[in-house]
C-alpha positions in Angstrom: 70.7 20.3 119.8 69.5 16.8 119.0 68.5 15.8 115.5 64.7 15.7 114.9 63.3 12.3 116.0 66.5 11.3 117.8 66.6 12.7 121.3 69.6 12.4 123.6 69.4 9.5 126.2 67.4 10.3 129.3 69.2 12.2 132.0 71.7 13.7 129.6 73.1 17.0 130.9 71.6 20.1 129.3 75.1 21.0 128.2 76.6 17.6 127.2 80.3 17.1 127.0 82.3 16.5 123.9 82.4 12.8 124.7 78.6 12.6 125.0 78.2 14.4 121.7 80.6 12.0 120.0 78.7 9.0 121.4 75.4 10.5 120.3 76.6 11.0 116.7 77.9 7.4 116.6 74.6 6.1 117.8 72.6 8.3 115.4 74.7 7.1 112.4 74.2 3.5 113.3 70.5 3.9 113.9 70.1 5.5 110.5 72.2 2.8 108.7 74.6 5.5 107.6 77.9 3.8 108.3 77.6 1.5 105.3 77.2 4.4 102.9 79.9 6.7 104.3 83.5 6.4 102.9 85.7 7.4 105.8 89.3 8.7 105.4 88.5 9.7 101.8 89.3 13.1 100.4 87.5 14.7 97.5 90.3 15.9 95.2 88.3 17.4 92.3 84.7 17.8 91.3 83.8 19.2 87.9 80.6 19.6 85.9 80.6 17.7 82.6 77.4 18.4 80.6 74.6 17.3 83.1 76.8 15.3 85.4 79.3 15.8 88.2 82.6 13.9 87.7 84.3 13.5 91.1 87.8 12.3 91.9 88.5 11.1 95.4 91.5 9.7 97.2 91.7 7.1 99.9 94.0 8.3 102.7 94.7 4.7 103.7 95.6 3.2 100.3 96.7 6.5 98.7 94.7 5.5 95.6 92.3 7.6 93.6 88.9 6.6 92.3 86.3 8.4 90.0 82.6 8.6 90.2 79.7 10.2 88.3 76.8 11.9 90.2 73.7 13.8 89.4 74.1 16.3 92.3 76.6 17.3 95.0 75.7 18.3 98.5 78.7 20.0 100.2 78.5 19.5 104.0 82.2 19.8 105.0 81.5 22.1 107.9 82.7 25.6 108.9 85.6 24.7 111.2 88.2 22.9 109.0 90.4 25.8 107.7 91.6 28.1 110.5 91.8 31.8 109.6 94.8 33.9 110.9 94.4 37.5 109.9 97.2 39.4 108.1 98.7 41.8 110.6 101.4 44.2 109.5 104.8 43.3 110.9 103.6 39.8 112.1 107.0 38.4 111.0 108.6 40.6 113.7 106.8 38.7 116.5 109.3 36.7 118.5 106.9 34.5 120.5 104.8 31.5 119.5 101.5 31.5 117.7 98.6 29.1 117.4 95.0 29.0 116.3 92.3 28.2 118.8 91.5 25.1 116.7 94.8 23.6 118.0 94.2 24.5 121.7 93.6 21.5 124.0 94.5 22.2 127.6 95.9 25.3 129.4 98.7 23.5 131.2 100.4 22.3 128.0 101.0 25.8 126.6 104.2 26.6 128.5 103.6 30.3 128.4 103.1 33.0 131.1 102.1 36.0 129.1 99.4 35.1 126.6 97.3 37.2 124.2 94.0 35.8 122.9 92.8 37.6 119.7 89.0 37.3 119.5 86.1 37.4 122.0 83.6 35.0 120.6 83.0 31.5 122.0 86.5 30.0 121.5 88.4 33.0 122.6 86.2 33.4 125.7 86.4 29.7 126.6 90.2 29.7 126.3 90.5 32.9 128.4 88.3 31.4 131.1 90.3 28.2 131.3 93.6 30.1 131.4 92.4 32.1 134.3 91.2 29.1 136.2 87.4 29.7 135.8 85.1 26.7 135.5 87.7 24.5 133.8 86.9 21.1 132.3 88.0 18.0 134.2 91.2 16.4 133.0 94.2 14.7 134.7 95.8 17.9 136.0 92.8 20.2 136.1 92.8 20.7 139.9 96.6 21.5 139.8 96.0 24.0 137.0 93.3 25.8 139.0 95.8 26.3 141.8 98.7 27.5 139.5 96.7 29.5 136.9 97.4 32.8 138.8 100.9 32.8 137.5 99.6 33.3 134.0 98.8 36.8 132.6 96.0 36.8 130.1 95.3 39.5 127.6 92.3 39.4 125.3 91.9 41.5 122.1 88.4 42.7 121.3 87.5 43.8 117.8 85.1 46.4 119.2 86.0 47.7 122.7 82.6 49.3 123.1 80.8 46.0 123.2 81.0 43.2 125.8 81.5 39.5 124.7 78.4 38.1 123.1 78.1 35.1 125.3 80.3 35.5 128.3 81.0 37.8 131.3 82.7 41.1 130.7 86.1 41.3 132.4 85.6 45.1 132.8 82.4 44.6 134.8 83.0 44.7 138.6 80.2 42.3 139.0 81.9 39.6 136.9 83.5 36.6 138.7 87.0 37.0 140.0 88.6 34.8 137.4 87.0 36.9 134.6 88.3 40.2 136.1 91.9 38.8 135.7 91.6 39.1 131.9 93.1 42.3 130.6 91.0 43.6 127.7 92.8 45.4 124.8 91.7 46.6 121.4 92.5 45.2 117.9 96.1 44.8 116.9 97.2 47.6 114.6 100.7 46.3 113.8 103.8 44.7 115.3 106.9 46.9 115.5 110.4 45.9 114.6 111.2 45.1 118.3 108.4 42.5 118.3 106.0 44.6 120.5 102.3 44.5 119.7 100.8 47.9 119.0 97.1 48.3 119.4 94.6 50.7 117.7 94.6 53.1 120.7 98.4 53.3 120.6 99.0 50.9 123.6 101.9 48.5 123.4 102.5 45.0 124.7 105.9 43.5 125.0 107.2 40.1 125.9 104.1 38.2 124.9 105.0 34.5 124.9 102.1 33.2 122.9 99.4 34.6 120.6 96.2 32.4 120.3 94.2 33.4 117.2 90.6 32.8 118.0 89.7 34.4 114.7 87.4 31.9 113.1 87.6 29.8 110.0 87.4 29.9 106.2 85.1 28.0 103.9 87.2 25.6 101.9 86.1 24.5 98.4 89.5 23.3 97.1 87.8 20.5 95.2 86.2 23.0 92.8 88.6 24.6 90.4 88.1 28.3 89.5 89.0 27.6 85.8 86.3 24.9 85.5 82.7 25.6 84.3 80.6 27.0 85.7 82.9 28.5 88.4 85.0 30.4 85.8 81.9 32.5 85.1 80.2 32.5 88.5 82.9 31.9 91.1 82.2 30.6 94.6 85.2 32.4 95.9 86.4 35.9 95.0 89.7 37.2 96.5 89.4 39.6 99.4 91.4 40.5 102.5 90.2 37.3 104.3 90.9 34.8 101.5 93.6 32.2 101.9 97.1 33.2 100.8 97.6 30.1 98.8 97.5 30.1 95.0 95.0 29.3 93.6 92.7 30.7 96.3 90.4 27.9 97.5 89.1 29.2 100.8 87.4 32.4 102.1 85.2 33.8 104.8 82.2 33.9 102.5 80.8 32.3 99.3 79.4 33.9 96.2 76.5 33.1 93.9 74.3 31.2 96.3 70.5 31.5 96.6 68.5 33.4 99.2 68.6 30.4 101.5 72.4 30.0 101.7 72.0 26.6 100.1 71.8 26.2 96.3 74.4 27.5 93.8 72.3 29.8 91.6 73.9 29.0 88.2 73.5 25.3 88.8 71.1 24.1 91.6 72.5 20.5 91.3 75.1 21.9 93.7 73.9 22.5 97.2 75.6 23.5 100.5 74.4 22.2 103.9 75.2 23.8 107.2 76.5 27.2 106.2 74.4 29.3 108.7 76.3 30.3 111.9 75.3 31.1 115.4 72.5 28.5 115.2 71.7 25.0 116.7 73.5 23.1 113.9 72.3 19.5 114.0 68.5 20.0 113.5 69.1 22.9 111.1 71.4 21.0 108.8 69.0 18.0 109.0 66.2 20.2 107.8 68.3 21.7 105.0 69.3 18.2 103.9 65.6 17.1 103.8 64.6 20.1 101.8 67.5 19.7 99.4 66.6 16.1 98.8 63.0 17.0 98.0 64.1 19.7 95.6 66.7 17.5 93.8 64.1 14.7 93.5 61.5 17.0 92.1 59.1 16.5 95.0 58.9 20.2 95.7 59.6 23.2 93.4 62.8 25.2 93.6 63.0 27.3 96.8 61.1 30.6 96.6 62.5 34.1 97.0 62.6 35.8 100.4 63.2 39.4 101.4 66.8 39.2 100.5 67.4 43.0 100.8 67.2 42.7 104.6 70.1 41.6 106.8 70.5 37.9 107.4 69.9 38.2 111.1 66.6 40.1 110.7 63.7 37.6 111.2 61.6 39.5 108.7 64.1 38.5 105.9 63.0 34.9 106.0 59.4 35.6 105.0 58.6 34.3 101.5 58.3 37.1 98.9 57.0 35.7 95.7 57.1 39.1 94.0 60.8 39.7 94.6 62.3 39.9 91.2 65.7 41.3 92.2 68.7 39.1 91.5 69.6 38.7 95.1 73.1 39.1 96.6 76.1 37.8 94.5 78.1 37.5 97.7 77.1 37.0 101.4 78.8 39.3 103.8 78.6 36.5 106.4 76.4 33.6 107.3 75.6 34.7 110.8 71.9 33.9 111.3 71.4 34.1 115.0 68.7 32.8 117.3 65.6 34.9 116.4 66.2 34.7 112.7 66.9 31.0 113.0 63.4 30.4 114.3 61.8 32.0 111.3 64.2 30.5 108.8 63.5 27.1 110.1 59.7 27.5 110.2 59.6 28.9 106.7 61.9 26.2 105.3 59.8 23.5 107.1 56.6 24.9 105.5 57.9 24.2 102.0 58.0 20.4 102.7 55.0 18.1 102.2 52.9 18.1 105.4 54.1 15.3 107.8 52.2 13.6 110.6 55.4 12.8 112.4 55.8 14.9 115.5 59.5 15.5 114.8 58.7 17.3 111.6 56.4 19.9 113.2 57.5 23.4 114.1 59.4 23.5 117.4 57.1 24.1 120.4 57.2 27.4 122.3 59.0 25.8 125.3 62.0 24.9 123.1 62.3 28.4 121.7 62.1 29.9 125.2 64.9 27.5 126.4 67.0 28.7 123.4 66.5 32.3 124.4 67.6 31.6 127.9 70.7 29.7 126.8 73.3 32.0 128.4 71.3 32.2 131.6 70.9 28.4 131.9 74.6 27.9 131.1 75.7 30.2 133.9 73.3 28.5 136.3 74.4 25.0 135.5 78.1 25.5 134.4 79.1 28.6 136.2 80.0 30.7 133.2 
């Protein structure tokens, strides 16, 4: 997951810890002389288009003072994990226990709950369920004590689709899964919560006396600094209300964005606005780095605007990311999601890389076959090295 041209230190574990990633990012920022040009603890309050310029108002969180700047272009790279999404469940106000989003989870022994429901079976939900059941926990001050006492906790996990196993973890319903995994009780999606506070599921099953719900239900894209009433967003909005938009007024976050180009990067009505890092289920650092390099070349006029691809195909289909110069269709106004996935990521990356001027630097060549094979064996390697 290293940036191109910036490998991790020798002997780094194949699955580095959070602390190692933090140190790596700090070192990378220093090596690229980035710290002097980053304004930390600064919030962008408002960005609006005025003729051919972007007028940006920002606020210092330390001094609580605002400043204004004028820019030729804006690249939004605020990540996909800043605004937690908790779905709207009928009767949720009847629930008598506690609730939290997976974004706020830290350690299992601080939850003070004995009957826990985790909603969601992707990475975060599966990681939390595993730790709650004492399987392959991280090392912290009381981790060994937790492994001994975790059997007193009952863990339920709600799957959106009961017919499918978790995408990247063991299946609790499989007799061949580890013992800690088989302790997880799998249930379907929540249909509603009744007046007594019981959770009612899609198959009619009920759960009572749940102490804590952990919503491992993903995040929303937040563009609160763009106002829907401003040009050009009043005519071509980035966010359109749907069942997963934020409940705040005005609506500033949603699970998808509208009016972007085929590459999930440039805002179609005004390509001086570009988004970096929207694709999901990818290796994020090198992909975002490549997108940033391509965006810089386009904005500086060193390469032409990005060509069309086979936008009628699903995002996760590798065939989609083949250039189609004859595609005259307008393309999607809205993306259903930004889930690219492993195989499509390879083609997306290779095609995007081919649009740049040819480089002699080894880091700006297509990834070698061994790296692609390692990516394909990611789950197998993780189980071999980490035990889950």
